[in-house]
N, C-alpha and C positions, 0 to 999 in steps of 0.2 A: 504494500501501500504506500503510493508517494506520502512524501511528511508535507503538509503545507500550513499545517495550523501556528500559529506562533505565540509564546507567552511573552510578555513584559510585566516586569517588575523592576521595582525601585527599590534599592537596599542600598546600605552604609558600604562606601568604597572599603573599607580596612576590613570588612567581614567578608564582601567579595574577593579580595585579595587572599586571607588567610584561608577560605573555603576552598578556594580553586588552586591554590600551594597542596591542599591536605587531596582533593582529590586527582591531582596529579600525581603524586605518591601512590593512590591508588590504581593509576592507569588509567582514569575516567577524564572526559572533559566535563561541561557544566550541561551541553545538551544531554551527554550520557547519564547523567545523574540523575538529570530531571526525569529523561524518559523512564528510569530505574524505578524513580520513586513514585513516579505516576502509576508504571505498573505493579508495583506492589501496593500500592494503595485500592487499585481495583481489585487484585486478588484476595486482600485482608479485608477490602471493604471498611478501611480505616487507616489511619498510620500505621506503617508497616515496621520498622525493623531499626537497630542502632547499626551504623557501619562506621568501623574506627580502623585507623592506623595502628599495628601491632606496637605495644611499646618495646625498648629494647629488648630486653631479655626473649619474650616471644618470637621477635625477627631475628636474635641470635641462635635462636633454639630453628628457625625452620632453616637458615643458613646454613648449619651445621649438619642439618636431616638434609639438604639437598645435595650438600658435597660427601655424605657419609660417614661425618664424623660425630663421635660419641654417642653412639648408638648402643644400645641395649639389646640383647635376643634374648629372649622367654622361651623355654619348653613351650608352655600352655598359661592358659589363664592362672592354675595356682602358684605357679612360677613367678607371673607377672607381679599377683598379689603380695607373696613373700618379700618380693625385692621391694614393693612399695609400702610394705609394713601393714599391710590392711586386714 
């Protein structure tokens, strides 16, 4: 379906800059973010979700996992729970 509808909104310039910087970290532009937001509103029939940039600990863990570093292998669920002391 062709995109032909427009949204015009006035917001504080600082808020726009800060939000767009976060969106850039998430790999999104403003149009993509607004489209996601609207789709989630439609799906959830209300305000939908919280989307956040991972904190430094989470980011490092994801980077390490992608690099195959600091991985822990467990034989099964019992082994996992034992290692986690649960």
